N, CA, C and O of each residue as an XYZ file, in Angstrom:
924
protein
N     145.876     59.511    282.289
C     146.665     58.166    282.113
C     145.965     56.852    282.434
O     145.381     56.761    283.514
N     145.974     55.926    281.666
C     145.207     54.615    281.983
C     145.987     54.194    283.195
O     145.392     54.105    284.270
N     147.295     53.923    283.110
C     147.808     53.121    284.342
C     149.161     53.441    284.216
O     149.642     53.892    283.177
N     149.878     53.194    285.378
C     151.361     53.727    285.473
C     151.870     52.333    286.188
O     152.998     52.394    286.676
N     151.189     51.131    286.300
C     152.064     50.044    286.736
C     153.190     49.746    286.103
O     153.070     49.590    284.888
N     154.533     49.585    286.681
C     155.486     49.269    285.962
C     156.254     50.206    285.166
O     157.342     49.894    284.682
N     155.689     51.409    285.006
C     156.401     52.550    284.255
C     157.600     52.668    284.711
O     157.711     52.777    285.932
N     158.679     52.678    283.972
C     160.064     53.173    284.141
C     160.429     54.254    283.403
O     160.212     54.148    282.196
N     161.002     55.430    283.851
C     161.308     56.529    283.159
C     162.387     57.182    283.438
O     162.670     57.135    284.635
N     163.208     57.864    282.688
C     164.135     59.122    283.068
C     163.796     60.174    282.611
O     163.278     60.305    281.502
N     164.063     61.171    283.484
C     163.603     62.674    283.483
C     164.627     63.501    283.332
O     165.326     63.722    284.322
N     164.952     64.163    282.017
C     166.091     64.843    281.833
C     165.320     66.479    281.806
O     164.150     66.805    281.605
N     166.421     67.203    282.072
C     165.990     68.814    281.861
C     166.982     69.483    282.427
O     167.380     69.201    283.557
N     167.529     70.522    281.643
C     168.476     71.440    282.057
C     168.011     72.257    283.579
O     166.868     72.234    284.035
N     169.052     72.881    284.136
C     168.845     73.830    285.359
C     167.693     74.865    284.815
O     167.880     75.526    283.794
N     166.601     74.941    285.509
C     165.759     75.836    285.185
C     164.470     75.515    284.265
O     163.532     76.273    284.020
N     164.663     74.270    283.848
C     163.525     73.703    282.912
C     162.316     73.496    283.665
O     161.348     73.434    282.906
N     162.001     73.360    284.945
C     161.180     72.725    285.753
C     161.074     71.319    286.055
O     160.064     70.759    286.481
N     162.033     70.864    285.838
C     162.301     69.371    286.045
C     161.793     68.788    287.443
O     161.101     67.785    287.616
N     162.327     69.697    288.430
C     161.719     69.332    289.932
C     160.358     69.522    290.023
O     159.702     68.716    290.683
N     159.739     70.592    289.390
C     158.106     70.781    289.868
C     157.610     69.333    288.749
O     156.777     68.516    289.141
N     158.113     69.252    287.703
C     157.227     68.279    286.920
C     157.702     66.706    287.620
O     157.026     65.729    287.296
N     158.703     66.549    288.437
C     158.846     65.323    288.900
C     157.986     65.049    290.072
O     157.725     63.885    290.375
N     157.480     66.162    290.824
C     156.714     66.171    291.911
C     155.368     65.861    291.387
O     154.668     65.007    291.932
N     154.991     66.506    290.377
C     153.555     66.436    289.669
C     153.503     64.877    289.272
O     152.479     64.276    289.599
N     154.339     64.290    288.713
C     154.502     62.940    287.955
C     154.268     61.807    289.361
O     153.600     60.773    289.396
N     155.078     62.449    290.424
C     154.844     61.394    291.598
C     153.466     61.482    292.235
O     152.979     60.550    292.874
N     152.871     62.630    292.032
C     151.421     62.811    292.829
C     150.597     62.073    291.711
O     149.786     61.262    292.159
N     150.646     62.193    290.371
C     149.796     61.809    289.543
C     149.845     60.192    289.264
O     148.872     59.473    289.036
N     151.073     59.844    289.333
C     151.096     58.349    288.944
C     151.468     57.479    290.151
O     151.361     56.254    290.107
N     151.887     58.108    291.177
C     152.252     57.100    292.468
C     153.500     56.382    292.268
O     153.673     55.336    292.893
N     154.491     56.866    291.384
C     155.666     55.872    291.134
C     156.584     56.392    291.909
O     156.377     57.487    292.432
N     157.804     55.675    292.127
C     158.716     56.209    293.121
C     159.775     57.175    292.605
O     160.505     56.829    291.676
N     159.884     58.361    293.168
C     160.854     59.265    292.354
C     162.264     58.969    292.936
O     162.377     58.901    294.160
N     163.292     58.799    292.177
C     164.702     58.228    292.563
C     165.555     59.425    292.158
O     165.705     59.642    290.956
N     166.080     60.154    292.987
C     166.818     61.383    292.629
C     168.138     60.999    293.186
O     168.346     60.731    294.369
N     169.002     60.996    292.237
C     170.547     60.740    292.527
C     171.004     61.799    293.561
O     171.862     61.385    294.340
N     170.721     62.709    293.678
C     171.128     63.840    294.728
C     170.708     63.548    296.108
O     171.415     63.678    297.107
N     169.375     63.105    296.061
C     168.838     62.588    297.344
C     169.393     61.418    297.679
O     169.464     61.200    298.888
N     169.837     60.546    296.895
C     170.351     59.210    297.268
C     171.722     59.543    297.827
O     172.007     59.129    298.951
N     172.636     60.296    297.092
C     173.928     60.822    297.593
C     173.903     61.305    298.898
O     174.661     60.755    299.697
N     173.117     62.318    299.329
C     172.929     62.840    300.405
C     172.673     61.766    301.564
O     173.284     61.759    302.633
N     171.688     60.869    301.193
C     171.205     59.897    302.129
C     172.397     58.906    302.714
O     172.585     58.645    303.902
N     173.110     58.448    301.644
C     174.164     57.720    301.905
C     175.380     58.303    302.833
O     176.032     57.776    303.735
N     175.417     59.569    302.259
C     176.770     60.223    303.162
C     176.157     60.694    304.578
O     176.979     60.728    305.493
N     175.171     60.967    304.811
C     174.496     61.330    306.142
C     174.456     60.232    306.937
O     174.839     60.248    308.107
N     173.943     59.112    306.286
C     173.671     57.752    307.257
C     174.871     56.859    307.291
O     174.779     55.774    307.865
N     176.096     57.263    306.668
C     177.177     56.716    306.971
C     177.217     55.234    306.530
O     177.791     54.352    307.169
N     176.483     55.037    305.258
C     176.416     53.438    304.883
C     177.640     53.233    304.129
O     178.407     54.156    303.855
N     177.835     51.940    303.772
C     179.071     51.533    303.174
C     179.433     52.196    301.986
O     180.592     52.580    301.826
N     178.391     52.404    300.974
C     178.442     53.158    299.764
C     178.842     54.704    300.226
O     179.776     55.333    299.729
N     177.916     55.224    301.324
C     178.419     56.462    301.779
C     179.756     56.858    302.134
O     180.246     57.951    301.852
N     180.465     55.708    302.913
C     181.825     55.690    303.396
C     182.739     55.719    302.201
O     183.739     56.433    302.118
N     182.284     54.829    301.227
C     183.168     54.811    299.986
C     183.355     56.168    299.311
O     184.453     56.637    299.010
N     182.112     56.779    299.095
C     182.070     57.943    298.421
C     182.852     59.185    299.226
O     183.591     60.019    298.704
N     182.527     59.093    300.489
C     183.272     60.052    301.396
C     184.841     59.907    301.341
O     185.490     60.940    301.506
N     185.461     58.814    301.142
C     186.806     58.677    301.146
C     187.332     59.446    299.929
O     188.240     60.267    300.059
N     186.748     59.174    298.719
C     187.102     59.722    297.682
C     187.008     61.342    297.688
O     187.826     62.107    297.177
N     185.863     61.677    298.361
C     185.670     63.333    298.487
C     186.512     63.792    299.382
O     186.825     64.975    299.247
N     187.137     62.999    300.571
C     188.130     63.524    301.518
C     189.473     63.454    300.871
O     190.341     64.106    301.453
N     189.843     62.804    299.788
C     191.039     62.914    298.986
C     191.087     63.855    298.007
O     192.045     64.016    297.251
N     189.870     64.609    298.002
C     189.654     65.557    296.908
C     189.667     64.912    295.415
O     190.166     65.420    294.411
N     189.072     63.812    295.510
C     188.959     63.052    293.934
C     187.273     63.067    293.692
O     186.377     63.307    294.501
N     187.222     62.786    292.549
C     185.710     62.530    291.997
C     185.404     61.418    292.369
O     186.261     60.541    292.477
N     183.867     61.164    292.700
C     183.638     59.936    293.237
C     183.210     59.365    291.727
O     182.574     59.943    290.847
N     183.820     57.940    291.743
C     183.773     57.244    290.436
C     182.438     56.936    290.085
O     181.583     56.914    290.971
N     182.151     56.696    288.918
C     180.772     56.149    288.300
C     180.260     55.102    289.131
O     179.140     55.118    289.643
N     181.105     54.195    289.251
C     180.650     52.833    289.673
C     180.041     52.976    291.050
O     179.139     52.203    291.371
N     180.474     53.921    291.903
C     179.657     54.207    293.330
C     178.228     54.767    293.081
O     177.201     54.339    293.607
N     178.324     55.781    292.208
C     176.801     56.464    292.068
C     175.908     55.122    291.395
O     174.752     54.950    291.781
N     176.382     54.401    290.602
C     175.602     53.443    289.772
C     175.322     52.306    290.703
O     174.293     51.697    290.410
N     175.887     51.917    291.618
C     175.702     51.116    292.750
C     174.604     51.758    293.684
O     173.791     50.985    294.190
N     174.525     52.903    293.915
C     173.721     53.656    294.812
C     172.411     53.405    294.041
O     171.539     52.721    294.576
N     172.211     53.965    292.709
C     171.042     54.061    292.202
C     170.454     52.376    291.803
O     169.249     52.144    291.709
N     171.300     51.526    291.641
C     170.789     50.184    291.525
C     170.388     49.499    292.739
O     169.552     48.596    292.735
N     171.019     49.950    293.851
C     170.527     49.537    294.877
C     169.217     49.941    295.416
O     168.531     49.154    296.067
N     168.860     51.132    295.164
C     167.575     51.936    295.354
C     166.412     51.121    294.363
O     165.346     50.714    294.826
N     166.768     50.978    293.081
C     165.986     50.246    292.162
C     165.427     48.818    292.667
O     164.275     48.390    292.607
N     166.564     48.228    293.170
C     166.334     46.812    293.809
C     165.212     46.702    294.857
O     164.584     45.701    295.202
N     165.110     48.056    295.306
C     163.989     47.982    296.630
C     162.630     48.245    296.019
O     161.654     48.179    296.767
N     162.474     48.516    294.824
C     161.071     48.988    294.320
C     160.521     47.817    293.403
O     161.065     47.371    292.393
N     159.539     47.489    293.872
C     158.699     46.217    293.054
C     158.427     46.696    291.714
O     158.405     47.893    291.424
N     158.221     45.752    290.903
C     158.093     45.578    289.395
C     156.721     46.494    289.265
O     156.660     47.310    288.345
N     155.767     46.371    290.070
C     154.386     46.846    289.809
C     154.558     48.325    290.058
O     153.779     49.104    289.508
N     155.495     48.760    290.825
C     155.352     50.315    291.379
C     156.058     51.102    290.218
O     155.577     52.187    289.887
N     157.137     50.631    289.601
C     157.681     51.635    288.633
C     158.517     52.833    289.404
O     158.370     53.194    290.572
N     159.427     53.341    288.425
C     160.151     54.301    289.106
C     160.461     55.441    288.123
O     160.369     55.303    286.903
N     160.846     56.614    288.757
C     161.196     57.752    287.817
C     162.615     58.290    288.196
O     162.721     58.820    289.303
N     163.714     58.208    287.391
C     165.090     58.498    287.647
C     165.179     60.240    287.506
O     164.666     60.796    286.535
N     165.722     60.835    288.335
C     166.144     62.110    288.217
C     167.531     62.538    288.721
O     167.905     62.391    289.884
N     168.300     63.116    287.669
C     169.543     63.118    287.667
C     170.724     61.968    287.557
O     171.880     62.006    287.979
N     170.067     61.001    286.887
C     170.785     59.733    286.501
C     170.014     59.219    285.397
O     168.788     59.114    285.386
N     170.987     58.833    284.256
C     172.297     58.641    284.247
C     172.866     60.247    283.733
O     172.248     61.101    283.097
N     174.052     60.274    284.188
C     174.756     61.695    283.631
C     175.667     61.398    282.555
O     176.067     62.360    281.899
N     176.085     60.199    282.239
C     176.884     60.046    281.020
C     176.705     58.697    280.341
O     176.001     57.917    280.982
N     177.178     58.257    279.207
C     176.884     57.115    278.663
C     177.319     55.931    279.357
O     176.704     54.882    279.166
N     178.365     55.972    280.185
C     178.807     54.988    281.036
C     177.707     54.327    282.021
O     177.404     53.142    282.160
N     177.184     55.553    282.694
C     176.002     55.090    283.496
C     174.778     54.799    282.621
O     174.009     53.994    283.145
N     174.490     55.153    281.683
C     173.210     54.883    280.909
C     173.328     53.284    280.549
O     172.410     52.466    280.601
N     174.653     53.056    280.180
C     174.815     51.555    279.733
C     174.856     50.827    280.846
O     174.303     49.743    280.659
N     175.387     50.993    282.214
C     175.244     50.371    283.219
C     174.002     50.060    283.609
O     173.689     48.915    283.934
N     173.015     51.275    283.609
C     171.347     51.000    283.970
C     171.051     49.983    283.068
O     170.657     48.872    283.422
N     171.244     50.352    281.814
C     170.531     49.433    280.790
C     170.948     47.835    281.116
O     170.136     46.910    281.076
N     172.095     47.721    281.382
C     172.563     46.194    281.473
C     171.859     45.875    282.912
O     171.271     44.796    282.974
N     171.859     46.624    283.964
C     171.402     46.101    285.309
C     169.665     45.908    284.996
O     169.150     44.947    285.567
N     168.904     46.635    284.261
C     167.722     46.291    284.232
C     167.507     45.122    283.427
O     166.589     44.369    283.753
N     168.226     44.851    282.407
C     168.201     43.618    281.547
C     168.283     42.503    282.199
O     167.644     41.508    281.857
N     169.253     42.539    283.440
C     169.415     41.169    283.979
C     168.161     40.902    284.727
O     167.987     39.744    285.107
N     167.171     41.886    285.022
C     166.099     41.804    285.901
C     164.833     41.631    284.929
O     163.677     41.796    285.317
N     165.188     41.282    283.633
C     163.933     41.287    282.638
C     163.461     42.422    282.439
O     162.292     42.358    282.060
N     164.004     43.815    282.561
C     163.038     44.996    282.586
C     163.786     45.686    281.721
O     164.836     45.179    281.328
N     163.387     46.965    281.264
C     163.857     47.913    280.277
C     162.990     49.297    280.498
O     161.814     49.210    280.854
N     163.597     50.543    280.281
C     163.103     51.808    280.343
C     161.948     51.783    279.524
O     162.073     51.306    278.397
N     160.697     52.269    279.940
C     159.730     52.795    278.931
C     159.906     53.987    278.193
O     159.578     54.090    277.011
N     160.423     54.900    278.871
C     160.590     56.199    278.058
C     161.747     57.145    278.803
O     161.841     57.194    280.029
N     162.395     57.701    278.125
C     163.381     58.808    278.464
C     162.801     60.294    278.080
O     162.943     60.704    276.928
N     162.125     61.113    279.104
C     161.516     62.280    278.848
C     162.532     63.542    278.964
O     163.061     63.786    280.048
N     162.766     64.261    277.925
C     163.553     65.418    277.966
C     162.858     66.742    277.834
O     162.366     67.028    276.742
N     162.767     67.609    278.883
C     162.144     68.962    278.896
C     163.270     70.102    278.456
O     164.271     70.539    279.025
N     162.675     70.361    277.250
C     163.437     71.314    276.310
C     163.279     72.801    276.779
O     162.154     73.230    277.034
N     164.254     73.495    276.882
C     164.000     74.945    277.202
C     165.231     75.870    276.538
O     166.342     75.488    276.905
N     165.232     76.746    275.843
C     166.132     77.612    275.236
C     167.139     78.199    276.283
O     166.584     78.690    277.266
N     168.349     78.243    276.274
C     169.183     78.726    277.187
C     168.919     80.133    277.528
O     169.034     80.545    278.682
N     168.509     80.999    276.374
C     168.133     82.512    276.928
C     166.913     82.515    277.964
O     166.812     83.365    278.848
N     166.097     81.589    277.787
C     165.096     81.557    278.831
C     165.409     80.871    280.064
O     164.749     81.160    281.063
N     166.299     80.027    280.132
C     166.749     79.356    281.264
C     167.488     80.394    282.034
O     167.237     80.574    283.225
N     168.434     81.118    281.367
C     169.152     81.965    282.125
C     168.221     83.229    282.622
O     168.506     83.824    283.661
N     167.368     83.509    282.011
C     166.285     84.634    282.508
C     165.634     84.002    283.602
O     165.584     84.742    284.585
N     165.100     82.849    283.768
C     164.492     82.193    284.928
C     165.405     82.077    286.176
O     165.075     82.451    287.301
N     166.459     81.578    285.881
C     167.339     81.388    287.103
C     168.104     82.622    287.665
O     168.192     82.833    288.874
N     168.622     83.382    286.763
C     168.932     84.801    287.088
C     168.069     85.587    287.883
O     168.433     86.545    288.564
N     166.686     85.071    287.760
C     165.654     86.002    288.421
C     165.124     85.210    289.560
O     164.204     85.689    290.223
N     165.599     84.084    289.841
C     165.204     83.285    291.070
C     165.845     83.347    292.365
O     167.062     83.197    292.482
N     165.008     83.579    293.421
C     165.591     83.937    294.714
C     164.979     82.654    295.638
O     163.960     82.105    295.220
N     165.546     82.219    296.784
C     164.844     81.284    297.681
C     165.108     81.761    298.929
O     166.014     82.527    299.258
N     164.084     81.156    299.749
C     164.121     81.272    301.148
C     165.201     80.485    301.780
O     165.276     79.284    301.521
N     166.108     81.088    302.644
C     166.993     80.464    303.126
C     166.742     79.294    304.173
O     167.560     78.393    304.360
N     165.428     79.410    304.888
C     165.119     78.578    306.066
C     164.172     77.257    305.079
O     164.417     76.054    305.167
N     163.361     77.720    304.406
C     162.358     76.578    303.707
C     162.915     76.269    302.200
O     162.476     75.292    301.593
N     163.651     76.916    301.761
C     163.986     76.870    300.215
C     162.895     77.199    299.277
O     162.956     76.807    298.111
N     162.039     77.798    299.654
C     160.765     78.011    298.804
C     161.328     79.090    297.643
O     161.886     80.123    298.012
N     161.153     78.795    296.267
C     161.422     79.868    295.384
C     160.578     81.192    295.315
O     159.382     81.178    295.607
N     161.223     82.327    294.925
C     160.731     83.400    294.789
C     161.164     84.170    293.441
O     162.192     83.775    292.892
N     160.592     85.030    292.983
C     161.336     85.879    291.804
C     161.054     87.295    292.043
O     160.211     87.627    292.876
N     161.767     88.211    291.302
C     161.590     89.664    291.382
C     160.023     90.167    291.128
O     159.257     89.656    290.312
N     159.773     91.085    291.854
C     158.512     91.644    291.704
C     158.420     92.158    290.197
O     159.394     92.659    289.635
N     157.237     92.006    289.615
C     157.247     92.691    288.240
C     157.222     93.925    288.029
O     157.629     94.420    286.978
N     156.635     94.736    289.212
C     156.730     96.087    288.951
C     157.911     96.700    289.704
O     158.313     97.725    289.154
N     158.503     96.394    290.688
C     159.460     96.985    291.526
C     161.112     96.398    290.484
O     162.087     97.011    290.049
N     160.732     95.133    290.460
C     162.156     94.554    289.966
C     163.075     93.902    291.150
O     164.162     93.349    290.977
N     162.405     94.089    292.373
C     163.168     93.466    293.475
C     162.566     92.375    294.148
O     161.346     92.235    294.227
N     163.418     91.580    294.645
C     162.705     90.480    295.313
C     162.159     90.676    296.595
O     162.496     91.661    297.251
N     161.146     89.638    297.140
C     160.679     90.247    298.442
C     161.628     90.149    299.557
O     162.613     89.427    299.398
N     161.452     90.829    300.755
C     162.356     90.880    301.738
C     162.300     89.750    302.624
O     163.316     89.347    303.190
N     161.102     89.178    302.788
C     160.943     87.969    303.588
C     160.082     86.688    303.131
O     159.191     86.804    302.289
N     160.365     85.599    303.668
C     159.543     84.436    303.149
C     158.033     84.656    303.848
O     157.914     84.907    305.047
N     157.020     84.540    303.029
C     155.638     84.557    303.501
C     155.331     83.287    304.146
O     154.309     83.320    304.832
N     155.912     82.247    304.106
C     155.632     81.005    304.453
C     156.213     80.459    305.720
O     155.739     79.448    306.238
N     157.364     81.191    306.296
C     157.909     80.985    307.368
C     157.270     81.561    308.466
O     156.779     82.679    308.315
N     157.188     80.986    309.564
C     156.746     81.933    310.742
C     157.531     82.945    311.158
O     157.089     83.878    311.828
N     158.729     82.841    310.802
C     159.518     83.991    311.287
C     160.294     85.007    310.211
O     161.277     85.733    310.356
N     159.324     84.711    308.941
C     159.916     85.474    307.784
C     161.224     85.294    307.188
O     162.041     86.204    307.048
N     161.404     84.017    306.822
C     162.854     83.575    306.402
C     163.519     84.653    305.349
O     162.848     85.333    304.572
N     164.855     84.690    305.452
C     165.587     85.507    304.650
C     165.515     85.042    303.212
O     165.743     83.850    303.007
N     165.242     85.789    302.244
C     165.393     85.761    300.742
C     166.533     86.038    300.347
O     167.102     87.076    300.682
N     167.049     85.150    299.570
C     168.643     85.407    298.849
C     168.599     84.686    297.679
O     167.742     83.838    297.431
N     169.715     85.079    296.783
C     170.078     84.522    295.601
C     171.161     83.627    295.740
O     172.195     84.073    296.238
N     171.101     82.218    295.323
C     172.026     81.236    295.376
C     173.373     81.932    294.513
O     173.195     82.746    293.606
N     174.432     81.571    294.858
C     175.706     81.978    294.097
C     175.741     81.357    292.691
O     176.364     81.925    291.794
N     175.052     80.143    292.467
C     175.134     79.388    291.296
C     173.806     79.878    290.631
O     173.390     79.146    289.734
N     173.030     81.055    290.935
C     172.030     81.411    290.158
C     172.430     82.738    289.435
O     171.711     83.083    288.498
N     173.505     83.520    289.771
C     173.944     84.701    288.962
C     173.888     84.136    287.424
O     173.880     82.958    287.067
N     173.850     85.410    286.556
C     173.867     85.136    285.142
C     175.017     84.401    284.679
O     174.820     83.547    283.815
N     176.226     84.598    285.127
C     177.414     84.126    284.652
C     177.585     82.493    285.084
O     177.996     81.553    284.404
N     177.112     82.532    286.468
C     177.139     81.104    286.904
C     176.159     80.186    286.293
O     176.409     78.985    286.185
N     174.999     80.735    285.871
C     174.008     79.809    285.227
C     174.569     79.655    283.770
O     174.482     78.545    283.246
N     175.155     80.724    283.060
C     175.569     80.177    281.724
C     176.783     78.925    281.846
O     176.905     77.935    281.125
N     177.481     79.278    282.823
C     178.498     77.978    282.942
C     177.888     76.658    283.040
O     178.242     75.712    282.337
N     176.835     76.596    284.046
C     176.239     75.621    284.487
C     175.678     74.752    283.283
O     175.905     73.558    283.088
N     174.874     75.631    282.492
C     174.252     75.247    281.215
C     175.302     74.631    280.296
O     175.207     73.465    279.912
N     176.172     75.333    279.995
C     177.343     74.748    279.120
C     177.804     73.426    279.564
O     177.932     72.561    278.697
N     178.102     73.111    280.926
C     178.394     71.681    281.563
C     177.237     70.859    281.254
O     177.418     69.748    280.757
N     176.007     71.313    281.509
C     174.913     70.396    281.201
C     174.683     69.867    279.892
O     174.322     68.696    279.777
N     174.873     70.686    278.777
C     174.897     70.473    277.444
C     176.122     69.221    277.172
O     175.920     68.079    276.758
N     177.181     69.734    277.479
C     178.468     68.781    277.225
C     178.284     67.369    277.749
O     178.641     66.363    277.136
N     177.587     67.386    279.158
C     177.325     66.057    279.691
C     176.357     65.304    279.168
O     176.405     64.090    278.971
N     175.226     66.246    278.883
C     173.899     65.291    278.660
C     173.859     65.046    277.220
O     173.408     63.915    277.043
N     174.142     65.633    276.101
C     174.029     65.499    274.705
C     174.216     64.207    274.552
O     173.265     63.579    274.087
N     175.404     63.502    274.877
C     175.596     61.888    274.581
C     174.744     61.003    274.990
O     174.504     59.929    274.438
N     174.193     61.488    276.109
C     173.014     60.534    276.856
C     171.975     60.569    275.977
O     171.533     59.531    275.485
N     171.470     61.806    275.684
C     170.437     61.766    274.957
C     170.334     61.048    273.606
O     169.383     60.341    273.271
N     171.481     61.324    272.832
C     171.612     60.438    271.747
C     171.786     58.953    271.932
O     171.604     58.148    271.019
N     172.190     58.588    273.301
C     172.341     57.170    273.496
C     170.887     56.589    273.233
O     170.572     55.644    272.510
N     170.012     57.484    274.089
C     168.580     57.051    274.045
C     167.688     57.296    272.886
O     166.599     56.741    272.734
N     168.213     58.155    272.085
C     167.634     58.487    270.913
C     167.670     57.343    269.796
O     166.798     57.072    268.971
N     168.748     56.826    269.970
C     169.128     55.597    268.918
C     168.393     54.490    269.425
O     168.178     53.645    268.556
N     167.960     54.233    270.491
C     167.191     53.257    271.062
C     165.818     53.393    270.940
O     165.033     52.496    271.248
N     165.417     54.720    270.406
C     164.133     54.878    270.265
C     163.093     55.100    271.602
O     161.884     54.873    271.585
N     163.843     55.577    272.707
C     163.175     55.780    273.901
C     162.906     57.298    274.324
O     162.198     57.632    275.274
N     163.663     58.258    273.369
C     163.577     59.656    273.827
C     162.423     60.303    273.361
O     161.966     60.083    272.239
N     161.929     61.085    274.158
C     160.675     62.017    273.645
C     161.232     63.538    274.234
O     161.565     63.666    275.413
N     161.279     64.518    273.379
C     161.523     65.751    273.647
C     160.231     66.480    273.865
O     159.323     66.277    273.058
N     160.047     67.305    274.864
C     158.865     68.144    275.063
C     159.456     69.531    275.392
O     160.405     69.740    276.148
N     158.687     70.517    274.651
C     158.805     71.835    274.740
C     158.612     72.421    276.414
O     157.500     72.305    276.929
N     159.565     72.943    277.075
C     159.443     73.084    278.370
C     158.926     74.665    278.709
O     158.787     75.127    279.842
N     158.686     75.350    277.465
C     158.428     77.004    277.684
C     156.708     76.851    277.835
O     156.158     77.949    277.918
N     155.880     75.794    277.877
C     154.625     76.025    278.079
C     154.303     76.125    279.356
O     155.194     76.002    280.197
N     153.007     76.362    279.730
C     152.497     76.450    281.153
C     152.880     75.172    281.931
O     152.881     74.122    281.288
N     153.158     75.144    283.047
C     153.478     73.590    283.793
C     152.508     72.708    283.681
O     152.906     71.568    283.447
N     151.071     72.886    283.793
C     150.260     72.021    283.267
C     150.207     71.571    282.066
O     149.978     70.366    281.963
N     150.377     72.293    280.928
C     150.653     71.803    279.819
C     151.871     70.835    279.482
O     151.837     69.936    278.642
N     152.842     71.143    280.202
C     154.012     70.081    280.074
C     153.739     68.889    280.846
O     154.109     67.810    280.383
N     153.153     68.932    281.940
C     152.665     67.789    282.745
C     151.736     66.837    282.110
O     151.809     65.627    282.326
N     150.841     67.385    281.310
C     149.910     66.560    280.475
C     150.554     66.031    279.210
O     150.092     65.021    278.679
N     151.543     66.631    278.731
C     152.352     66.179    277.630
C     153.057     64.790    277.979
O     153.073     63.758    277.308
N     153.614     65.047    279.171
C     154.459     63.732    279.641
C     153.500     62.725    279.932
O     153.787     61.536    279.797
N     152.241     63.156    280.372
C     151.397     61.900    280.653
C     150.984     61.301    279.469
O     150.919     60.072    279.483
N     150.679     61.911    278.408
C     150.441     61.341    277.204
C     151.386     60.427    276.727
O     151.148     59.289    276.323
N     152.728     61.118    276.811
C     153.808     60.341    276.312
C     153.921     58.705    276.977
O     154.050     57.645    276.365
N     153.831     58.928    278.282
C     153.806     57.577    279.033
C     152.693     56.862    278.893
O     152.847     55.662    279.120
N     151.414     57.270    278.537
C     150.409     56.638    278.277
C     150.482     55.788    277.080
O     149.923     54.695    276.977
N     151.289     56.421    276.076
C     151.346     55.740    274.672
C     152.572     54.728    274.932
O     152.660     53.764    274.171
N     153.435     54.868    275.862
C     154.572     54.149    275.947
C     153.980     52.801    276.641
O     154.315     51.718    276.161
N     153.140     52.845    277.720
C     152.468     51.936    278.533
C     151.635     50.935    277.473
O     151.721     49.707    277.434
N     150.860     51.740    276.681
C     150.135     50.884    275.450
C     150.845     50.228    274.839
O     150.524     49.061    274.618
N     152.065     50.755    274.351
C     152.986     49.986    273.267
C     153.400     48.635    273.968
O     153.433     47.546    273.394
N     153.740     48.883    275.418
C     154.488     47.864    275.966
C     153.297     46.578    276.148
O     153.565     45.390    275.972
N     152.021     47.080    276.516
C     151.060     46.031    276.804
C     150.811     45.358    275.483
O     150.672     44.135    275.478
N     150.740     46.057    274.334
C     150.566     45.417    273.078
C     151.544     44.404    272.703
O     151.185     43.491    271.959
N     152.872     44.471    273.185
C     154.030     43.660    272.818
C     153.865     42.421    273.752
O     154.211     41.296    273.389
N     153.354     42.668    274.894
C     153.294     41.695    275.967
C     152.455     40.281    275.473
O     152.308     39.344    276.259
């Protein structure tokens, strides 16, 4: 890729599509800020920030945290990033209300998204991947069942004390199918929101990791070239 200065993108992908892996590769390749809504949420809650306390209040009452709180967290983080650095949003926006708020906030700053990248993987493959996934309880490193024995490893090879390998409750086949159903219901309108704006790029996610990564880089390179030609 020629340059990543000022690149602003959203990374979409269903559970098991490899979005986390691609986000890390893009961060390393481009040097742009990775803004994860989940990480932001945990940061504000654990540090007791005003936004964190506001969110905690809703949670303590058993209520859903309103979109406005999540939006404020993300916009607050974006405000800390220089125009030259660019950013990659992960886990946000989750609905068209959040997408519209992001668009308006960027417009106020004289900015816009360059591209929305959607990593596509068929549900059957996602269920296969996730129901075959195990993690180390200590370091969260992922593992899969042995191809010959069909069993996961007993201990983590990277933890000094050989961390316990287990399967998360939400990685069982039934739980994965439910997670995918929710993802499709929530995400489909957001993808259409960006498709109408000419920002959406679909990438087949059943390719090797490096092939997906280079496909994303080509798309961002073209987006950056187009932005430069318009300036």
